N, CA, C and O atoms as a CHARMM CRD file, in Angstrom:
* protein
*
  384
    1    1 UNK  N    -20.89500  -6.10700  22.49600 PROA 1      0.00000
    2    1 UNK  CA   -21.90800  -4.96100  22.83600 PROA 1      0.00000
    3    1 UNK  C    -21.74200  -4.46000  21.16200 PROA 1      0.00000
    4    1 UNK  O    -20.70800  -4.60000  20.51000 PROA 1      0.00000
    5    2 UNK  N    -23.02100  -3.85000  20.65700 PROA 2      0.00000
    6    2 UNK  CA   -23.03800  -3.22800  19.57800 PROA 2      0.00000
    7    2 UNK  C    -23.11200  -1.67800  19.43900 PROA 2      0.00000
    8    2 UNK  O    -23.59400  -1.14900  20.44100 PROA 2      0.00000
    9    3 UNK  N    -22.74200  -0.79400  18.41500 PROA 3      0.00000
   10    3 UNK  CA   -22.84100   0.33100  18.72000 PROA 3      0.00000
   11    3 UNK  C    -24.17200   0.66600  17.28300 PROA 3      0.00000
   12    3 UNK  O    -23.96300   0.04100  16.24400 PROA 3      0.00000
   13    4 UNK  N    -24.76200   1.10900  17.29900 PROA 4      0.00000
   14    4 UNK  CA   -26.19800   2.12300  16.30700 PROA 4      0.00000
   15    4 UNK  C    -25.16600   2.61100  15.32100 PROA 4      0.00000
   16    4 UNK  O    -25.26300   2.05900  14.22500 PROA 4      0.00000
   17    5 UNK  N    -24.01100   3.68000  15.45000 PROA 5      0.00000
   18    5 UNK  CA   -23.64700   4.30800  14.87900 PROA 5      0.00000
   19    5 UNK  C    -21.82300   4.49300  15.22500 PROA 5      0.00000
   20    5 UNK  O    -21.38000   4.26400  16.35100 PROA 5      0.00000
   21    6 UNK  N    -21.01300   4.89400  14.17000 PROA 6      0.00000
   22    6 UNK  CA   -19.48700   5.53500  15.08900 PROA 6      0.00000
   23    6 UNK  C    -19.61800   7.05800  14.69200 PROA 6      0.00000
   24    6 UNK  O    -20.23400   7.67700  13.82400 PROA 6      0.00000
   25    7 UNK  N    -18.93000   7.31500  15.51900 PROA 7      0.00000
   26    7 UNK  CA   -18.20300   8.81200  15.04700 PROA 7      0.00000
   27    7 UNK  C    -17.66000   8.88200  14.65100 PROA 7      0.00000
   28    7 UNK  O    -17.00200   7.87000  14.40800 PROA 7      0.00000
   29    8 UNK  N    -17.10900  10.63900  13.88600 PROA 8      0.00000
   30    8 UNK  CA   -15.79300  10.41300  13.20900 PROA 8      0.00000
   31    8 UNK  C    -14.65200  10.34100  13.06500 PROA 8      0.00000
   32    8 UNK  O    -13.95500  10.14500  12.07000 PROA 8      0.00000
   33    9 UNK  N    -14.36200  10.56100  14.44800 PROA 9      0.00000
   34    9 UNK  CA   -13.30300   9.77200  15.50300 PROA 9      0.00000
   35    9 UNK  C    -12.74800   8.45800  14.55100 PROA 9      0.00000
   36    9 UNK  O    -11.69600   8.25000  13.94700 PROA 9      0.00000
   37   10 UNK  N    -14.18800   7.58100  14.76600 PROA 10     0.00000
   38   10 UNK  CA   -13.92000   6.58100  14.62800 PROA 10     0.00000
   39   10 UNK  C    -13.59800   6.10000  13.11500 PROA 10     0.00000
   40   10 UNK  O    -13.02100   5.04500  12.85100 PROA 10     0.00000
   41   11 UNK  N    -13.97000   6.85100  12.35400 PROA 11     0.00000
   42   11 UNK  CA   -13.81600   6.87700  10.43700 PROA 11     0.00000
   43   11 UNK  C    -12.52700   7.35800  10.05300 PROA 11     0.00000
   44   11 UNK  O    -12.02400   6.82000   9.06700 PROA 11     0.00000
   45   12 UNK  N    -11.78500   8.41200  10.72700 PROA 12     0.00000
   46   12 UNK  CA   -10.72300   8.91100  10.55500 PROA 12     0.00000
   47   12 UNK  C     -9.52400   7.86300  10.93900 PROA 12     0.00000
   48   12 UNK  O     -8.42700   7.98300  10.39500 PROA 12     0.00000
   49   13 UNK  N     -9.74200   6.96800  11.77000 PROA 13     0.00000
   50   13 UNK  CA    -9.01500   6.10800  12.27000 PROA 13     0.00000
   51   13 UNK  C     -9.12200   5.22000  11.65200 PROA 13     0.00000
   52   13 UNK  O     -8.15700   4.45700  11.64700 PROA 13     0.00000
   53   14 UNK  N    -10.27900   4.87200  10.85400 PROA 14     0.00000
   54   14 UNK  CA   -10.34100   3.69200   9.57100 PROA 14     0.00000
   55   14 UNK  C     -9.16000   4.07300   8.80000 PROA 14     0.00000
   56   14 UNK  O     -8.05200   3.53600   8.82600 PROA 14     0.00000
   57   15 UNK  N     -9.63200   5.28500   7.96500 PROA 15     0.00000
   58   15 UNK  CA    -9.16500   5.84600   6.53600 PROA 15     0.00000
   59   15 UNK  C     -7.14400   5.45400   6.94800 PROA 15     0.00000
   60   15 UNK  O     -6.41200   4.71200   6.29200 PROA 15     0.00000
   61   16 UNK  N     -6.73700   6.33500   8.32000 PROA 16     0.00000
   62   16 UNK  CA    -5.65000   6.39900   8.27400 PROA 16     0.00000
   63   16 UNK  C     -4.74800   5.42100   8.37500 PROA 16     0.00000
   64   16 UNK  O     -3.56600   5.35500   8.03700 PROA 16     0.00000
   65   17 UNK  N     -5.86800   4.27000   9.16500 PROA 17     0.00000
   66   17 UNK  CA    -5.18000   2.57400   9.40800 PROA 17     0.00000
   67   17 UNK  C     -5.46200   1.89400   7.99100 PROA 17     0.00000
   68   17 UNK  O     -4.94800   0.83000   7.64500 PROA 17     0.00000
   69   18 UNK  N     -5.84300   2.21900   7.65700 PROA 18     0.00000
   70   18 UNK  CA    -5.96100   1.90600   5.98500 PROA 18     0.00000
   71   18 UNK  C     -4.71700   2.22600   5.20400 PROA 18     0.00000
   72   18 UNK  O     -4.00600   1.40200   4.62700 PROA 18     0.00000
   73   19 UNK  N     -4.52600   3.66100   5.26300 PROA 19     0.00000
   74   19 UNK  CA    -3.42800   4.12400   4.34700 PROA 19     0.00000
   75   19 UNK  C     -2.21100   3.98300   4.85900 PROA 19     0.00000
   76   19 UNK  O     -1.26500   4.37300   4.17400 PROA 19     0.00000
   77   20 UNK  N     -2.02800   3.54800   5.83100 PROA 20     0.00000
   78   20 UNK  CA    -0.61800   3.48800   6.70600 PROA 20     0.00000
   79   20 UNK  C     -0.57300   1.81100   6.11000 PROA 20     0.00000
   80   20 UNK  O      0.23800   1.41800   5.27100 PROA 20     0.00000
   81   21 UNK  N     -1.84000   0.79400   6.88100 PROA 21     0.00000
   82   21 UNK  CA    -1.39600  -0.44900   6.37600 PROA 21     0.00000
   83   21 UNK  C     -1.35300  -0.55900   5.12400 PROA 21     0.00000
   84   21 UNK  O     -0.26800  -1.07600   4.85600 PROA 21     0.00000
   85   22 UNK  N     -2.17700  -0.27500   3.81200 PROA 22     0.00000
   86   22 UNK  CA    -1.49100  -0.76600   2.93500 PROA 22     0.00000
   87   22 UNK  C     -0.34000   0.44600   1.98500 PROA 22     0.00000
   88   22 UNK  O      0.09800   0.07000   0.89800 PROA 22     0.00000
   89   23 UNK  N     -0.05300   1.48700   2.39000 PROA 23     0.00000
   90   23 UNK  CA     1.05100   2.48000   2.04900 PROA 23     0.00000
   91   23 UNK  C      2.71800   1.80500   1.95500 PROA 23     0.00000
   92   23 UNK  O      3.61200   1.77400   1.10900 PROA 23     0.00000
   93   24 UNK  N      2.50100   1.29200   3.41500 PROA 24     0.00000
   94   24 UNK  CA     3.75200   1.11100   4.39800 PROA 24     0.00000
   95   24 UNK  C      4.43900  -0.54700   3.28200 PROA 24     0.00000
   96   24 UNK  O      5.51400  -0.69600   2.70000 PROA 24     0.00000
   97   25 UNK  N      3.47200  -1.30000   3.38500 PROA 25     0.00000
   98   25 UNK  CA     3.57500  -2.89400   3.21300 PROA 25     0.00000
   99   25 UNK  C      3.80900  -2.63400   1.62100 PROA 25     0.00000
  100   25 UNK  O      4.69000  -3.29700   1.07300 PROA 25     0.00000
  101   26 UNK  N      3.34600  -2.05800   1.15000 PROA 26     0.00000
  102   26 UNK  CA     3.56800  -2.10700  -1.12800 PROA 26     0.00000
  103   26 UNK  C      4.60700  -1.35400  -1.33900 PROA 26     0.00000
  104   26 UNK  O      5.18600  -1.61300  -2.39400 PROA 26     0.00000
  105   27 UNK  N      5.26500  -0.11100  -0.41500 PROA 27     0.00000
  106   27 UNK  CA     6.51600   0.55500  -0.03900 PROA 27     0.00000
  107   27 UNK  C      7.55300  -0.52700   0.15600 PROA 27     0.00000
  108   27 UNK  O      8.42300  -0.60900  -0.71200 PROA 27     0.00000
  109   28 UNK  N      7.57100  -1.02200   0.75400 PROA 28     0.00000
  110   28 UNK  CA     8.26800  -2.15600   1.23200 PROA 28     0.00000
  111   28 UNK  C      8.87100  -3.44800  -0.15100 PROA 28     0.00000
  112   28 UNK  O      9.90900  -4.07700  -0.35800 PROA 28     0.00000
  113   29 UNK  N      7.74700  -3.34100  -0.70600 PROA 29     0.00000
  114   29 UNK  CA     7.40900  -4.22900  -1.70200 PROA 29     0.00000
  115   29 UNK  C      8.48700  -4.56600  -3.23000 PROA 29     0.00000
  116   29 UNK  O      9.05600  -5.41800  -3.91200 PROA 29     0.00000
  117   30 UNK  N      8.00500  -2.33400  -2.93300 PROA 30     0.00000
  118   30 UNK  CA     8.90900  -1.86600  -4.33300 PROA 30     0.00000
  119   30 UNK  C     10.48600  -2.32000  -5.04400 PROA 30     0.00000
  120   30 UNK  O     10.62100  -2.78300  -6.17600 PROA 30     0.00000
  121   31 UNK  N     11.40800  -2.09700  -4.22600 PROA 31     0.00000
  122   31 UNK  CA    13.03600  -2.73200  -4.22200 PROA 31     0.00000
  123   31 UNK  C     12.61100  -3.83800  -4.91700 PROA 31     0.00000
  124   31 UNK  O     12.68200  -3.42300  -6.07400 PROA 31     0.00000
  125   32 UNK  N     12.23800  -4.91100  -4.97700 PROA 32     0.00000
  126   32 UNK  CA    11.71900  -6.43900  -5.37400 PROA 32     0.00000
  127   32 UNK  C     11.22100  -6.15100  -6.94000 PROA 32     0.00000
  128   32 UNK  O     11.78300  -6.68900  -7.89400 PROA 32     0.00000
  129   33 UNK  N      9.82600  -5.01300  -7.12200 PROA 33     0.00000
  130   33 UNK  CA     9.42300  -5.16700  -7.97400 PROA 33     0.00000
  131   33 UNK  C     10.42400  -4.60300  -8.93700 PROA 33     0.00000
  132   33 UNK  O     10.68400  -5.03800 -10.05900 PROA 33     0.00000
  133   34 UNK  N     10.92300  -3.61200  -8.35400 PROA 34     0.00000
  134   34 UNK  CA    12.59900  -3.08500  -9.60800 PROA 34     0.00000
  135   34 UNK  C     13.10500  -4.20200  -9.84300 PROA 34     0.00000
  136   34 UNK  O     12.82900  -4.74800 -10.91100 PROA 34     0.00000
  137   35 UNK  N     13.75400  -4.67300  -9.14800 PROA 35     0.00000
  138   35 UNK  CA    14.62700  -6.19100  -9.89800 PROA 35     0.00000
  139   35 UNK  C     13.75400  -7.26100 -10.61000 PROA 35     0.00000
  140   35 UNK  O     14.40100  -8.09200 -11.24700 PROA 35     0.00000
  141   36 UNK  N     12.48600  -7.38300 -10.61700 PROA 36     0.00000
  142   36 UNK  CA    11.85000  -7.84800 -11.01100 PROA 36     0.00000
  143   36 UNK  C     11.66000  -7.15400 -12.66300 PROA 36     0.00000
  144   36 UNK  O     11.53300  -7.69300 -13.76200 PROA 36     0.00000
  145   37 UNK  N     11.68600  -6.44000 -12.44500 PROA 37     0.00000
  146   37 UNK  CA    11.14300  -5.83100 -13.99600 PROA 37     0.00000
  147   37 UNK  C     12.88900  -5.59000 -14.76400 PROA 37     0.00000
  148   37 UNK  O     13.08800  -5.78100 -15.96400 PROA 37     0.00000
  149   38 UNK  N     13.89700  -5.18700 -13.86600 PROA 38     0.00000
  150   38 UNK  CA    15.22500  -4.99600 -14.29300 PROA 38     0.00000
  151   38 UNK  C     15.47000  -6.30700 -14.92900 PROA 38     0.00000
  152   38 UNK  O     15.78700  -6.41800 -16.11300 PROA 38     0.00000
  153   39 UNK  N     15.30600  -7.36800 -14.05400 PROA 39     0.00000
  154   39 UNK  CA    15.65800  -8.96700 -15.02700 PROA 39     0.00000
  155   39 UNK  C     14.71700  -9.60100 -15.87700 PROA 39     0.00000
  156   39 UNK  O     15.10600 -10.57000 -16.52800 PROA 39     0.00000
  157   40 UNK  N     13.18100  -9.09500 -16.01200 PROA 40     0.00000
  158   40 UNK  CA    12.84700  -9.63500 -17.04200 PROA 40     0.00000
  159   40 UNK  C     13.39500  -8.76600 -18.40300 PROA 40     0.00000
  160   40 UNK  O     13.38500  -9.19700 -19.55600 PROA 40     0.00000
  161   41 UNK  N     13.99500  -7.09400 -17.85200 PROA 41     0.00000
  162   41 UNK  CA    14.49000  -6.41600 -19.45100 PROA 41     0.00000
  163   41 UNK  C     15.38900  -6.96000 -19.61000 PROA 41     0.00000
  164   41 UNK  O     15.64900  -7.02700 -20.81100 PROA 41     0.00000
  165   42 UNK  N     16.26700  -7.56500 -18.83200 PROA 42     0.00000
  166   42 UNK  CA    17.97600  -7.96500 -18.89000 PROA 42     0.00000
  167   42 UNK  C     18.06100  -9.61900 -18.14900 PROA 42     0.00000
  168   42 UNK  O     18.05500  -9.99500 -16.97700 PROA 42     0.00000
  169   43 UNK  N     18.14200 -10.34600 -19.47500 PROA 43     0.00000
  170   43 UNK  CA    18.37100 -11.66500 -18.44800 PROA 43     0.00000
  171   43 UNK  C     19.20600 -11.91100 -17.61900 PROA 43     0.00000
  172   43 UNK  O     19.19900 -12.54300 -16.56200 PROA 43     0.00000
  173   44 UNK  N     20.39000 -11.02600 -18.51300 PROA 44     0.00000
  174   44 UNK  CA    21.75800 -11.44500 -17.61300 PROA 44     0.00000
  175   44 UNK  C     22.08000  -9.72200 -16.37200 PROA 44     0.00000
  176   44 UNK  O     23.20400  -9.30200 -16.09400 PROA 44     0.00000
  177   45 UNK  N     20.98300  -9.20200 -15.96900 PROA 45     0.00000
  178   45 UNK  CA    21.11400  -8.72000 -14.73100 PROA 45     0.00000
  179   45 UNK  C     21.58900  -9.21100 -13.82400 PROA 45     0.00000
  180   45 UNK  O     22.60100  -8.72200 -13.32100 PROA 45     0.00000
  181   46 UNK  N     21.15600 -10.04400 -13.45900 PROA 46     0.00000
  182   46 UNK  CA    21.77100 -10.79700 -11.83900 PROA 46     0.00000
  183   46 UNK  C     21.38900 -11.87400 -12.24400 PROA 46     0.00000
  184   46 UNK  O     20.66900 -11.96800 -13.23800 PROA 46     0.00000
  185   47 UNK  N     21.81700 -12.93900 -11.51900 PROA 47     0.00000
  186   47 UNK  CA    21.47600 -14.66300 -11.34900 PROA 47     0.00000
  187   47 UNK  C     20.79200 -14.83600  -9.80500 PROA 47     0.00000
  188   47 UNK  O     20.61500 -15.93700  -9.28500 PROA 47     0.00000
  189   48 UNK  N     20.47200 -13.65800  -9.22700 PROA 48     0.00000
  190   48 UNK  CA    19.44500 -14.01200  -7.73700 PROA 48     0.00000
  191   48 UNK  C     19.32600 -12.97600  -6.90600 PROA 48     0.00000
  192   48 UNK  O     19.92700 -11.90400  -6.98000 PROA 48     0.00000
  193   49 UNK  N     18.80600 -13.19800  -6.38200 PROA 49     0.00000
  194   49 UNK  CA    18.08000 -12.08500  -5.18300 PROA 49     0.00000
  195   49 UNK  C     19.30900 -10.71900  -4.96400 PROA 49     0.00000
  196   49 UNK  O     19.47000  -9.51600  -5.16800 PROA 49     0.00000
  197   50 UNK  N     19.95900 -11.91100  -4.41400 PROA 50     0.00000
  198   50 UNK  CA    21.34200 -10.50000  -3.51700 PROA 50     0.00000
  199   50 UNK  C     21.55500  -9.69000  -4.18200 PROA 50     0.00000
  200   50 UNK  O     21.46900  -8.51800  -3.81800 PROA 50     0.00000
  201   51 UNK  N     21.92100 -10.06600  -5.43200 PROA 51     0.00000
  202   51 UNK  CA    23.02200  -9.76400  -6.35000 PROA 51     0.00000
  203   51 UNK  C     22.09800  -8.71800  -6.91800 PROA 51     0.00000
  204   51 UNK  O     22.53600  -7.57300  -6.80100 PROA 51     0.00000
  205   52 UNK  N     20.95400  -8.83200  -7.49000 PROA 52     0.00000
  206   52 UNK  CA    20.25500  -7.32100  -8.46800 PROA 52     0.00000
  207   52 UNK  C     19.95300  -6.71500  -6.76900 PROA 52     0.00000
  208   52 UNK  O     19.46900  -5.59200  -6.90600 PROA 52     0.00000
  209   53 UNK  N     20.02600  -6.93700  -5.79800 PROA 53     0.00000
  210   53 UNK  CA    19.39800  -6.12000  -5.01200 PROA 53     0.00000
  211   53 UNK  C     20.83000  -4.97100  -4.75700 PROA 53     0.00000
  212   53 UNK  O     20.67300  -3.75200  -4.81500 PROA 53     0.00000
  213   54 UNK  N     22.10500  -5.58600  -4.49200 PROA 54     0.00000
  214   54 UNK  CA    23.19000  -4.74500  -4.43800 PROA 54     0.00000
  215   54 UNK  C     23.63300  -3.94900  -5.84300 PROA 54     0.00000
  216   54 UNK  O     24.07300  -2.81200  -6.01700 PROA 54     0.00000
  217   55 UNK  N     23.41200  -4.73200  -6.51000 PROA 55     0.00000
  218   55 UNK  CA    23.37900  -3.61100  -8.21200 PROA 55     0.00000
  219   55 UNK  C     21.91700  -2.66500  -8.32000 PROA 55     0.00000
  220   55 UNK  O     21.83400  -1.71100  -9.09300 PROA 55     0.00000
  221   56 UNK  N     20.92300  -3.04600  -7.52100 PROA 56     0.00000
  222   56 UNK  CA    20.30600  -2.30900  -7.95800 PROA 56     0.00000
  223   56 UNK  C     20.53400  -0.87000  -6.71000 PROA 56     0.00000
  224   56 UNK  O     20.13800   0.28100  -6.89200 PROA 56     0.00000
  225   57 UNK  N     21.15000  -1.30400  -5.69000 PROA 57     0.00000
  226   57 UNK  CA    21.48400  -0.15500  -4.32500 PROA 57     0.00000
  227   57 UNK  C     22.57500   0.55600  -5.31500 PROA 57     0.00000
  228   57 UNK  O     22.25100   1.48400  -6.05600 PROA 57     0.00000
  229   58 UNK  N     23.77000   0.08000  -5.26000 PROA 58     0.00000
  230   58 UNK  CA    24.96100   0.64600  -6.04300 PROA 58     0.00000
  231   58 UNK  C     24.68600   1.67000  -7.25100 PROA 58     0.00000
  232   58 UNK  O     25.30000   2.70000  -7.52800 PROA 58     0.00000
  233   59 UNK  N     23.57100   1.07600  -7.89200 PROA 59     0.00000
  234   59 UNK  CA    23.11400   2.08200  -8.90700 PROA 59     0.00000
  235   59 UNK  C     22.21300   3.27800  -8.51200 PROA 59     0.00000
  236   59 UNK  O     21.73000   3.99200  -9.39100 PROA 59     0.00000
  237   60 UNK  N     21.90900   3.57600  -6.78100 PROA 60     0.00000
  238   60 UNK  CA    21.37900   4.86800  -6.22100 PROA 60     0.00000
  239   60 UNK  C     19.70700   4.20200  -7.43400 PROA 60     0.00000
  240   60 UNK  O     19.33300   4.94800  -8.33800 PROA 60     0.00000
  241   61 UNK  N     19.04700   2.95700  -7.21800 PROA 61     0.00000
  242   61 UNK  CA    17.66100   3.11600  -7.31800 PROA 61     0.00000
  243   61 UNK  C     16.69800   2.22900  -6.48000 PROA 61     0.00000
  244   61 UNK  O     15.53500   1.94300  -6.76400 PROA 61     0.00000
  245   62 UNK  N     17.29600   1.91400  -5.57500 PROA 62     0.00000
  246   62 UNK  CA    16.42600   1.18400  -4.23800 PROA 62     0.00000
  247   62 UNK  C     15.52700   2.13500  -4.36800 PROA 62     0.00000
  248   62 UNK  O     14.47200   1.55300  -4.11400 PROA 62     0.00000
  249   63 UNK  N     15.26700   3.30300  -4.62000 PROA 63     0.00000
  250   63 UNK  CA    14.23300   4.31100  -4.09200 PROA 63     0.00000
  251   63 UNK  C     13.00200   4.62900  -5.18000 PROA 63     0.00000
  252   63 UNK  O     12.05900   5.41900  -5.13300 PROA 63     0.00000
  253   64 UNK  N     13.49300   3.52800  -6.31000 PROA 64     0.00000
  254   64 UNK  CA    12.75600   3.80300  -7.42200 PROA 64     0.00000
  255   64 UNK  C     10.96500   3.65300  -7.07800 PROA 64     0.00000
  256   64 UNK  O     10.34400   2.80000  -6.44500 PROA 64     0.00000
  257   65 UNK  N     10.62600   4.58200  -7.62800 PROA 65     0.00000
  258   65 UNK  CA     9.09400   4.13800  -7.54400 PROA 65     0.00000
  259   65 UNK  C      8.43300   4.14500  -5.93400 PROA 65     0.00000
  260   65 UNK  O      7.40600   3.68500  -5.43700 PROA 65     0.00000
  261   66 UNK  N      9.18300   4.64400  -5.60400 PROA 66     0.00000
  262   66 UNK  CA     8.68500   4.81400  -3.85500 PROA 66     0.00000
  263   66 UNK  C      7.22800   5.78800  -3.64300 PROA 66     0.00000
  264   66 UNK  O      6.14300   5.55800  -3.10900 PROA 66     0.00000
  265   67 UNK  N      7.73600   6.81700  -4.25500 PROA 67     0.00000
  266   67 UNK  CA     6.65300   8.55800  -4.22800 PROA 67     0.00000
  267   67 UNK  C      5.78500   7.86900  -4.37700 PROA 67     0.00000
  268   67 UNK  O      5.20800   7.41600  -3.38800 PROA 67     0.00000
  269   68 UNK  N      5.31000   7.48300  -5.88700 PROA 68     0.00000
  270   68 UNK  CA     3.85900   6.91900  -6.33500 PROA 68     0.00000
  271   68 UNK  C      3.41500   5.90100  -5.71300 PROA 68     0.00000
  272   68 UNK  O      2.29300   5.94800  -5.20800 PROA 68     0.00000
  273   69 UNK  N      4.01200   5.04600  -5.64300 PROA 69     0.00000
  274   69 UNK  CA     3.38100   3.58000  -4.78000 PROA 69     0.00000
  275   69 UNK  C      3.54700   4.30900  -3.48700 PROA 69     0.00000
  276   69 UNK  O      2.42400   3.80600  -3.53900 PROA 69     0.00000
  277   70 UNK  N      3.81000   5.08700  -2.17700 PROA 70     0.00000
  278   70 UNK  CA     3.30400   5.45300  -1.18300 PROA 70     0.00000
  279   70 UNK  C      1.77400   6.01000  -1.12500 PROA 70     0.00000
  280   70 UNK  O      0.89500   5.78700  -0.29300 PROA 70     0.00000
  281   71 UNK  N      1.76200   6.91100  -2.44300 PROA 71     0.00000
  282   71 UNK  CA     0.64300   7.94700  -2.36400 PROA 71     0.00000
  283   71 UNK  C     -0.04900   7.13000  -2.60500 PROA 71     0.00000
  284   71 UNK  O     -0.93800   7.01500  -1.76100 PROA 71     0.00000
  285   72 UNK  N     -0.12500   6.01300  -3.90000 PROA 72     0.00000
  286   72 UNK  CA    -1.25900   5.53600  -4.54600 PROA 72     0.00000
  287   72 UNK  C     -2.03100   4.58100  -3.74500 PROA 72     0.00000
  288   72 UNK  O     -3.25000   4.61000  -3.57500 PROA 72     0.00000
  289   73 UNK  N     -0.86600   3.39800  -3.08200 PROA 73     0.00000
  290   73 UNK  CA    -1.66400   2.93900  -2.12400 PROA 73     0.00000
  291   73 UNK  C     -1.97300   3.12700  -1.26400 PROA 73     0.00000
  292   73 UNK  O     -2.85600   2.33400  -0.93700 PROA 73     0.00000
  293   74 UNK  N     -1.63900   4.17100  -0.19100 PROA 74     0.00000
  294   74 UNK  CA    -2.23500   4.83500   1.26100 PROA 74     0.00000
  295   74 UNK  C     -3.39000   5.18000   0.79900 PROA 74     0.00000
  296   74 UNK  O     -4.30100   4.78300   1.52500 PROA 74     0.00000
  297   75 UNK  N     -3.93600   6.11000  -0.67000 PROA 75     0.00000
  298   75 UNK  CA    -4.90700   6.40100  -0.59600 PROA 75     0.00000
  299   75 UNK  C     -5.98300   5.50400  -1.16400 PROA 75     0.00000
  300   75 UNK  O     -7.16000   5.79000  -0.94200 PROA 75     0.00000
  301   76 UNK  N     -5.66400   4.43500  -1.88200 PROA 76     0.00000
  302   76 UNK  CA    -6.45000   3.14800  -2.19700 PROA 76     0.00000
  303   76 UNK  C     -6.97600   2.05900  -0.49600 PROA 76     0.00000
  304   76 UNK  O     -8.04000   1.44600  -0.40400 PROA 76     0.00000
  305   77 UNK  N     -5.87000   2.11700   0.63200 PROA 77     0.00000
  306   77 UNK  CA    -6.01000   1.40500   1.88800 PROA 77     0.00000
  307   77 UNK  C     -6.95200   2.10200   2.42200 PROA 77     0.00000
  308   77 UNK  O     -7.94400   1.57000   2.91900 PROA 77     0.00000
  309   78 UNK  N     -6.71500   3.70200   2.38100 PROA 78     0.00000
  310   78 UNK  CA    -7.76000   5.03500   2.89800 PROA 78     0.00000
  311   78 UNK  C     -9.46300   4.30900   2.83800 PROA 78     0.00000
  312   78 UNK  O    -10.34100   3.92500   3.61100 PROA 78     0.00000
  313   79 UNK  N     -9.15900   4.46200   1.18700 PROA 79     0.00000
  314   79 UNK  CA   -10.61000   4.02900   0.66800 PROA 79     0.00000
  315   79 UNK  C    -11.44300   2.84300   1.05800 PROA 79     0.00000
  316   79 UNK  O    -12.62400   2.74800   1.38900 PROA 79     0.00000
  317   80 UNK  N    -10.39900   1.89500   0.90800 PROA 80     0.00000
  318   80 UNK  CA   -10.61300   0.09200   0.91100 PROA 80     0.00000
  319   80 UNK  C    -11.34000  -0.12600   2.95900 PROA 80     0.00000
  320   80 UNK  O    -12.20700  -0.82100   3.48800 PROA 80     0.00000
  321   81 UNK  N    -10.36200   0.90000   3.43100 PROA 81     0.00000
  322   81 UNK  CA   -10.87800   0.40900   5.00100 PROA 81     0.00000
  323   81 UNK  C    -11.84400   1.45500   5.48400 PROA 81     0.00000
  324   81 UNK  O    -12.89100   1.08200   6.01300 PROA 81     0.00000
  325   82 UNK  N    -11.51000   3.05800   5.31100 PROA 82     0.00000
  326   82 UNK  CA   -12.07600   3.68300   6.06000 PROA 82     0.00000
  327   82 UNK  C    -13.95000   3.76300   5.53700 PROA 82     0.00000
  328   82 UNK  O    -14.97900   3.65600   6.20300 PROA 82     0.00000
  329   83 UNK  N    -13.69900   4.00100   4.04000 PROA 83     0.00000
  330   83 UNK  CA   -14.98800   4.21700   3.23800 PROA 83     0.00000
  331   83 UNK  C    -15.59000   3.12400   3.36300 PROA 83     0.00000
  332   83 UNK  O    -16.74800   3.33600   3.72400 PROA 83     0.00000
  333   84 UNK  N    -15.29300   1.71300   3.19900 PROA 84     0.00000
  334   84 UNK  CA   -15.81200   0.33000   4.06600 PROA 84     0.00000
  335   84 UNK  C    -17.11300   0.83100   4.99000 PROA 84     0.00000
  336   84 UNK  O    -18.26200   1.10200   4.64100 PROA 84     0.00000
  337   85 UNK  N    -16.39000   0.84800   6.49100 PROA 85     0.00000
  338   85 UNK  CA   -16.68900   1.28900   7.28800 PROA 85     0.00000
  339   85 UNK  C    -17.81300   2.44200   7.44600 PROA 85     0.00000
  340   85 UNK  O    -18.74800   2.30400   8.23400 PROA 85     0.00000
  341   86 UNK  N    -17.64800   3.60900   6.62400 PROA 86     0.00000
  342   86 UNK  CA   -19.07200   4.71300   6.35400 PROA 86     0.00000
  343   86 UNK  C    -19.92200   4.49500   5.87400 PROA 86     0.00000
  344   86 UNK  O    -21.02300   5.03800   5.96500 PROA 86     0.00000
  345   87 UNK  N    -19.35200   3.03200   4.80800 PROA 87     0.00000
  346   87 UNK  CA   -21.06300   2.68700   3.85300 PROA 87     0.00000
  347   87 UNK  C    -21.59700   1.91700   4.15400 PROA 87     0.00000
  348   87 UNK  O    -22.68700   1.55700   3.71200 PROA 87     0.00000
  349   88 UNK  N    -20.75400   1.28400   5.29000 PROA 88     0.00000
  350   88 UNK  CA   -21.28100   0.11100   5.91100 PROA 88     0.00000
  351   88 UNK  C    -22.10300   0.54100   7.36000 PROA 88     0.00000
  352   88 UNK  O    -22.79800  -0.35000   7.84900 PROA 88     0.00000
  353   89 UNK  N    -22.08100   1.17000   7.69600 PROA 89     0.00000
  354   89 UNK  CA   -23.32700   2.11200   8.28600 PROA 89     0.00000
  355   89 UNK  C    -24.26000   3.03900   8.03200 PROA 89     0.00000
  356   89 UNK  O    -25.22700   3.27500   8.75600 PROA 89     0.00000
  357   90 UNK  N    -23.87400   3.81900   6.54900 PROA 90     0.00000
  358   90 UNK  CA   -24.92400   4.01900   5.50100 PROA 90     0.00000
  359   90 UNK  C    -25.89600   3.09200   5.31800 PROA 90     0.00000
  360   90 UNK  O    -26.96400   3.42200   5.83400 PROA 90     0.00000
  361   91 UNK  N    -25.89500   1.69200   4.57400 PROA 91     0.00000
  362   91 UNK  CA   -26.30200   1.26500   3.87700 PROA 91     0.00000
  363   91 UNK  C    -26.71400   0.76900   5.28500 PROA 91     0.00000
  364   91 UNK  O    -27.94500   0.74500   5.26800 PROA 91     0.00000
  365   92 UNK  N    -26.25500   0.34900   6.53300 PROA 92     0.00000
  366   92 UNK  CA   -27.21500  -0.18700   7.77200 PROA 92     0.00000
  367   92 UNK  C    -28.15500   0.88500   8.03700 PROA 92     0.00000
  368   92 UNK  O    -29.18200   0.37400   8.48400 PROA 92     0.00000
  369   93 UNK  N    -28.24700   2.01900   7.96700 PROA 93     0.00000
  370   93 UNK  CA   -29.14200   3.18900   8.55400 PROA 93     0.00000
  371   93 UNK  C    -30.42100   2.86500   7.80100 PROA 93     0.00000
  372   93 UNK  O    -31.56600   2.73100   8.23200 PROA 93     0.00000
  373   94 UNK  N    -29.67600   2.72200   5.89900 PROA 94     0.00000
  374   94 UNK  CA   -30.68600   2.67500   5.03200 PROA 94     0.00000
  375   94 UNK  C    -31.44900   1.34700   5.24500 PROA 94     0.00000
  376   94 UNK  O    -32.52500   1.40800   4.64900 PROA 94     0.00000
  377   95 UNK  N    -31.33400   0.57700   5.66300 PROA 95     0.00000
  378   95 UNK  CA   -31.33200  -0.73000   5.52800 PROA 95     0.00000
  379   95 UNK  C    -32.82400  -1.08100   6.96500 PROA 95     0.00000
  380   95 UNK  O    -33.82100  -1.78300   7.13000 PROA 95     0.00000
  381   96 UNK  N    -32.24100  -0.31900   7.46800 PROA 96     0.00000
  382   96 UNK  CA   -32.76400  -0.72700   9.13200 PROA 96     0.00000
  383   96 UNK  C    -32.43300  -1.69200   9.66500 PROA 96     0.00000
  384   96 UNK  O    -32.81900  -1.92900  10.80900 PROA 96     0.00000
């Protein structure tokens, strides 16, 4: 069964779902990115993943970059998933 159009609640759910999906998954990867960057800058920073994460945690840099990553990717996810559904319906009505 198909719908001819969606309501505002559907679009809001898509926007929120996209924000949560993209924001949270990218947020979880930030410590790996911090470790990668530190290892690229200083070849002697660590000799492996575990040692590097321990060093970053002890330096209290584990959450470095979380806020801008969460905001940025949440906005991107909302746009990617939410606006896709909105524009899909708009274009479907325009074309017929």
